[in-house]
C-alpha positions as CSV (number, residue, x, y, z in Angstrom):
1,X,81.0,138.7,70.9
2,X,80.4,141.8,69.1
3,X,77.8,144.5,70.2
4,X,75.8,146.9,67.9
5,X,73.7,149.7,69.2
6,X,71.1,149.0,66.3
7,X,68.9,146.3,65.0
8,X,70.5,143.9,62.4
9,X,68.1,141.1,61.5
10,X,69.5,137.6,61.4
11,X,69.4,135.2,58.5
12,X,65.8,134.4,57.4
13,X,64.1,137.4,59.0
14,X,62.3,140.4,57.6
15,X,60.2,143.2,59.1
16,X,58.0,146.2,58.4
17,X,56.3,148.9,60.1
18,X,53.4,151.1,58.6
19,X,50.7,153.4,59.6
20,X,47.1,151.9,59.6
21,X,45.3,154.8,61.3
22,X,45.1,153.8,64.9
23,X,47.2,156.8,65.8
24,X,45.5,160.1,65.0
25,X,49.0,161.5,64.4
26,X,49.4,159.1,61.4
27,X,52.6,158.0,62.8
28,X,53.8,154.4,62.4
29,X,51.5,152.1,64.4
30,X,51.6,148.6,63.0
31,X,54.7,146.4,63.0
32,X,55.5,142.9,61.7
33,X,58.4,140.6,62.2
34,X,58.6,137.6,60.1
35,X,60.8,134.4,59.7
36,X,60.7,132.6,56.5
37,X,61.6,129.4,58.4
38,X,59.7,127.9,61.0
39,X,61.1,129.0,64.5
40,X,61.1,127.9,68.0
41,X,59.6,130.4,70.5
42,X,59.8,131.4,74.1
43,X,57.4,134.0,75.6
44,X,57.3,135.7,78.9
45,X,54.3,138.0,79.7
46,X,52.8,140.3,82.4
47,X,51.9,138.8,85.7
48,X,49.1,141.3,86.0
49,X,45.8,139.6,86.9
50,X,44.0,141.7,84.2
51,X,46.1,140.5,81.2
52,X,45.4,142.1,77.9
53,X,43.8,140.2,75.0
54,X,47.1,139.6,73.1
55,X,48.7,138.1,76.2
56,X,45.8,135.6,76.5
57,X,45.9,134.7,72.7
58,X,49.6,134.4,72.7
59,X,49.4,131.8,75.6
60,X,46.8,129.8,73.5
61,X,49.0,129.8,70.4
62,X,52.1,128.8,72.4
63,X,50.1,125.6,73.5
64,X,48.6,125.0,70.1
65,X,51.7,125.1,67.9
66,X,55.4,124.0,68.0
67,X,56.8,126.3,65.4
68,X,56.2,129.9,64.7
69,X,56.7,132.5,62.0
70,X,55.7,136.0,63.0
71,X,54.7,138.7,65.5
72,X,52.3,141.3,64.5
73,X,51.9,144.4,66.9
74,X,50.1,147.7,67.1
75,X,50.6,150.8,69.1
76,X,48.1,153.4,70.2
77,X,45.6,150.9,71.6
78,X,46.4,148.2,74.3
79,X,43.3,146.0,73.4
80,X,43.1,145.4,77.2
81,X,40.1,145.3,79.5
82,X,37.9,144.7,76.4
83,X,36.5,141.2,77.3
84,X,35.6,138.8,74.7
85,X,35.5,141.4,72.0
86,X,39.0,142.2,72.6
87,X,40.2,138.4,72.4
88,X,38.2,138.3,69.1
89,X,40.0,141.2,67.9
90,X,43.5,139.9,68.8
91,X,42.7,136.7,67.0
92,X,41.4,138.5,63.8
93,X,44.7,140.5,63.9
94,X,46.7,137.2,64.1
95,X,44.6,135.6,61.3
96,X,45.0,138.6,59.1
97,X,48.7,138.4,59.2
98,X,48.7,134.7,58.8
99,X,46.7,135.0,55.6
100,X,49.0,137.7,54.2
101,X,52.0,135.6,55.0
102,X,50.6,132.2,54.0
103,X,51.3,130.5,57.3
104,X,49.0,129.2,60.1
105,X,47.2,131.5,62.5
106,X,48.6,129.8,65.5
107,X,52.2,130.5,64.3
108,X,51.7,134.2,64.5
109,X,52.0,136.1,67.9
110,X,50.2,139.3,68.5
111,X,50.9,142.4,70.7
112,X,49.4,145.7,71.5
113,X,50.2,148.8,73.5
114,X,48.5,152.1,74.2
115,X,45.5,153.3,75.8
116,X,43.6,150.6,78.1
117,X,39.8,150.1,77.9
118,X,39.2,151.1,74.4
119,X,38.1,148.6,71.8
120,X,40.7,147.9,69.2
121,X,39.8,149.3,65.7
122,X,40.8,145.8,64.3
123,X,39.3,146.6,60.9
124,X,42.2,149.1,60.2
125,X,44.5,146.2,61.0
126,X,43.1,143.5,58.8
127,X,42.8,146.1,56.1
128,X,46.5,147.0,56.3
129,X,47.8,143.5,56.7
130,X,48.5,142.8,53.0
131,X,50.5,145.9,52.5
132,X,52.3,145.3,55.7
133,X,53.4,141.9,54.6
134,X,54.2,142.9,51.0
135,X,56.5,145.6,52.3
136,X,58.6,143.2,54.4
137,X,62.4,143.6,54.0
138,X,65.7,142.9,55.7
139,X,66.1,146.6,56.5
140,X,62.5,147.0,57.7
141,X,63.2,146.4,61.3
142,X,64.0,150.1,61.8
143,X,60.2,150.9,60.8
144,X,59.1,148.1,63.0
145,X,60.9,149.5,65.9
146,X,59.3,152.9,65.4
147,X,55.9,151.5,64.9
148,X,55.6,150.0,68.6
149,X,56.5,153.3,70.1
150,X,54.1,155.2,72.4
151,X,55.6,157.8,74.8
152,X,59.2,156.6,73.8
153,X,61.5,159.3,72.7
154,X,63.8,157.2,70.8
155,X,64.0,153.7,69.2
156,X,65.5,151.0,71.4
157,X,67.4,148.3,69.6
158,X,70.5,146.1,70.0
159,X,72.3,143.3,68.3
160,X,75.1,140.8,69.1
161,X,77.0,138.6,66.8
162,X,79.2,135.7,67.8
163,X,79.8,132.1,66.9
164,X,78.3,128.8,68.1
165,X,79.8,125.4,66.8
166,X,82.0,127.6,64.5
167,X,78.8,129.0,62.9
168,X,78.1,132.8,62.9
169,X,75.1,133.6,65.0
170,X,73.0,136.8,65.4
171,X,70.6,138.0,68.2
172,X,68.8,141.1,67.5
173,X,66.0,142.9,69.7
174,X,63.8,145.8,69.6
175,X,61.7,147.2,72.3
176,X,59.3,150.0,73.5
177,X,58.8,151.2,77.0
178,X,59.2,154.4,78.8
179,X,56.4,154.6,81.5
180,X,54.5,152.1,83.7
181,X,57.9,150.4,84.3
182,X,58.0,147.9,87.1
183,X,59.5,144.4,87.6
184,X,57.6,141.3,86.7
185,X,57.5,142.7,84.1
186,X,58.0,146.3,83.0
187,X,55.6,147.9,80.6
188,X,57.2,146.8,77.5
189,X,57.0,145.1,74.2
190,X,60.3,143.3,73.3
191,X,60.8,141.3,70.1
192,X,64.0,139.1,70.0
193,X,64.9,137.2,66.9
194,X,68.0,134.9,66.3
195,X,69.2,132.5,63.5
196,X,70.7,130.2,66.1
197,X,69.5,126.6,66.3
198,X,68.2,126.4,70.0
199,X,65.9,123.6,71.5
200,X,62.7,125.0,72.9
201,X,63.7,124.2,76.4
202,X,67.1,125.8,76.1
203,X,65.4,128.9,74.5
204,X,62.9,129.2,77.3
205,X,65.5,128.7,80.1
206,X,67.7,131.3,78.5
207,X,65.0,133.9,78.1
208,X,63.9,133.4,81.7
209,X,67.5,134.0,82.9
210,X,67.9,137.1,80.6
211,X,64.7,138.8,81.7
212,X,65.5,138.0,85.3
213,X,68.7,139.9,85.1
214,X,67.4,142.7,82.9
215,X,63.8,143.7,82.5
216,X,63.0,142.5,86.0
217,X,65.6,144.7,87.4
218,X,64.3,148.2,86.3
219,X,61.6,150.4,87.7
220,X,60.6,153.9,86.6
221,X,57.3,154.4,88.5
222,X,56.5,151.1,90.1
223,X,53.5,150.6,88.0
224,X,52.7,147.3,86.2
225,X,50.8,147.1,82.9
226,X,48.4,144.5,81.4
227,X,50.4,144.1,78.1
228,X,54.0,143.3,78.9
229,X,55.4,140.8,76.4
230,X,58.9,139.6,75.5
231,X,58.9,137.1,72.5
232,X,61.9,135.4,71.2
233,X,62.0,133.5,67.9
234,X,64.9,131.2,66.9
235,X,64.7,129.9,63.3
236,X,67.9,127.7,63.1
237,X,69.1,129.3,59.9
238,X,72.7,129.7,61.3
239,X,73.1,125.9,60.9
240,X,74.8,125.3,64.2
241,X,74.5,122.2,66.3
242,X,71.3,122.9,68.3
243,X,72.0,124.4,71.7
244,X,70.7,122.3,74.4
245,X,69.9,123.3,78.1
246,X,72.8,122.9,80.4
247,X,75.5,122.7,77.8
248,X,78.5,125.0,77.3
249,X,76.9,126.6,74.2
250,X,73.7,127.2,76.3
251,X,75.7,129.5,78.6
252,X,77.1,131.4,75.8
253,X,73.8,131.9,74.1
254,X,72.2,133.0,77.3
255,X,74.9,135.6,77.7
256,X,74.3,136.9,74.3
257,X,70.5,137.1,75.1
258,X,71.2,138.8,78.4
259,X,73.4,141.3,76.7
260,X,70.8,142.6,74.4
261,X,68.1,142.5,77.0
262,X,70.2,144.4,79.7
263,X,71.0,147.1,77.1
264,X,67.3,147.5,76.1
265,X,66.3,147.6,79.8
266,X,68.8,150.4,80.5
267,X,67.5,152.3,77.5
268,X,64.0,152.0,78.9
269,X,65.2,153.7,82.1
270,X,67.1,156.3,80.3
271,X,63.9,157.1,78.3
272,X,61.7,156.9,81.5
273,X,58.8,159.4,81.2
274,X,60.1,162.8,82.1
275,X,63.3,161.4,83.6
276,X,66.5,163.6,83.8
277,X,68.6,161.1,85.6
278,X,69.6,157.6,85.3
279,X,70.1,155.8,88.7
280,X,72.0,152.5,89.4
281,X,71.2,151.1,92.9
282,X,73.4,148.4,94.2
283,X,72.5,146.7,97.6
284,X,75.3,144.5,99.0
285,X,76.1,142.6,102.1
286,X,72.7,140.6,101.9
287,X,72.1,137.1,102.9
288,X,70.4,136.3,99.7
289,X,70.0,138.0,96.3
290,X,66.2,138.1,97.0
291,X,66.9,140.2,100.1
292,X,69.2,142.7,98.4
293,X,66.7,143.0,95.5
294,X,63.9,143.5,97.8
295,X,65.7,146.4,99.6
296,X,67.0,147.9,96.2
297,X,63.5,148.0,94.8
298,X,62.2,149.7,97.9
299,X,64.5,152.5,97.4
300,X,64.1,152.6,93.7
301,X,60.2,152.8,94.0
302,X,60.2,155.4,96.8
303,X,58.8,158.7,95.5
304,X,60.6,160.7,98.1
305,X,63.9,159.1,97.0
306,X,63.1,159.8,93.3
307,X,62.2,163.5,93.9
308,X,65.1,164.1,96.0
309,X,67.3,162.8,93.2
310,X,65.5,165.2,90.9
311,X,66.3,168.0,93.2
312,X,69.8,166.8,93.8
313,X,68.9,167.1,97.5
314,X,71.4,165.9,100.2
315,X,68.3,164.7,102.0
316,X,68.3,161.8,99.6
317,X,70.4,160.0,102.3
318,X,67.4,160.1,104.7
319,X,65.1,158.9,101.9
320,X,67.3,155.9,101.4
321,X,67.4,155.0,105.1
322,X,63.6,155.2,105.3
323,X,63.0,153.2,102.1
324,X,65.6,150.6,103.1
325,X,63.9,150.1,106.4
326,X,60.5,150.0,105.0
327,X,61.4,147.0,102.8
328,X,60.8,144.6,105.6
329,X,63.9,142.7,104.8
330,X,65.2,142.5,108.6
331,X,68.2,144.9,108.2
332,X,69.6,146.7,111.2
333,X,70.7,150.3,111.6
334,X,74.2,149.6,112.7
335,X,74.8,147.5,109.6
336,X,73.4,150.0,107.2
337,X,76.0,151.9,105.0
338,X,75.2,154.3,102.2
339,X,77.3,156.0,99.6
340,X,76.5,157.7,96.3
341,X,78.2,159.7,93.5
342,X,77.5,163.3,92.6
343,X,73.7,164.2,92.7
344,X,74.3,166.8,89.9
345,X,75.2,164.4,87.2
346,X,72.9,162.8,84.7
347,X,74.0,159.3,85.9
348,X,74.2,158.5,89.5
349,X,75.4,155.4,91.4
350,X,73.9,154.5,94.8
351,X,75.7,151.8,96.9
352,X,73.9,150.4,100.0
353,X,75.5,147.9,102.4
354,X,73.0,146.1,104.7
355,X,75.1,143.5,106.5
356,X,78.0,141.1,106.1
357,X,76.4,138.7,103.6
358,X,77.8,137.8,100.3
359,X,74.9,138.4,98.0
360,X,74.0,141.6,96.1
361,X,71.4,142.9,93.5
362,X,71.4,145.9,91.1
363,X,68.3,147.8,90.2
364,X,68.2,150.6,87.6
365,X,65.8,153.4,88.0
366,X,65.2,157.2,87.1
367,X,64.1,160.4,89.0
368,X,60.6,161.7,89.2
369,X,60.1,165.0,87.7
370,X,57.3,167.6,86.9
371,X,57.3,166.3,83.4
372,X,56.3,162.8,84.4
373,X,53.1,164.2,85.8
374,X,52.4,166.3,82.8
375,X,52.9,163.4,80.4
376,X,50.7,161.1,82.2
377,X,48.0,163.7,83.0
378,X,47.6,164.4,79.4
379,X,48.0,160.8,78.0
380,X,44.9,159.7,76.2
């Protein structure tokens, strides 16, 4: 399996990104990813009770269609907490892309990211849709990746290439995410495309596993958004024997999917709003993985721990002790063992032993700095 730290579209996919005027800066704010062949799809979305309009619309489309063609996404406006008007806007957005592509509306997913509670200026999107579709190209994925960025400092992309059934297969993924990052899921938009032939059941199973070991193992500030969406399209263009759930090829495909997802997840933490340090927290000696993850997240989401990390303070040990105990995981003082690498480095590893069990979990997080407050105080 070969990894690429960039986006390389698989067979049958094209993309584009343009400015339609949602962002006052006139930066790219509208993206489109398109498969010329009908594709199987798997979608995972926020567990927030107040789901954004695109999340609601995508759920309906997933039930209404079996094959899919595209994702259209905007940045600068979340189209969340906008009631029925927001849902209608998301549907218009999907319909505009479908018309421009010559496909059914239900085969087009939508996504939005940005400020919550403002009506989406959907007329700007519908007016720009024809030009967006006309500009689709094999190399357009770079523009699409930039068009979904908000407070991100850099583009997040990854690609893996390998073989299934002796056929070359590509999995490509792009993402946005830097703040409001918390498991189940982090504030993110992630679009994954592959030319592998994969059954819908195997694709859903693989995506669930990959997200569980990547995007659900990161936290920047413990805040969950309304728009989190991961969409995976598989268009079968590689011509391999279809991957089925539970088979050998399924494990290989899942590993490839997890590879790109974990890379993007780590990039989100490295790009955490105001972050100066990347922190890996491993909790071991647990009775179950769930227990280990609970303790690791309690530490990672502790503001006292995160600010101590920012200051390179030796008091971080005390912060870890307090956060581990606060997790309510039933750990005992005599079993708690703590170790960490130099606090003065940009990347820090923390290892916490909580007993004599065989299970462990890893969570990735960042420190909490003055800049985080400034970014979010001024975000509008």
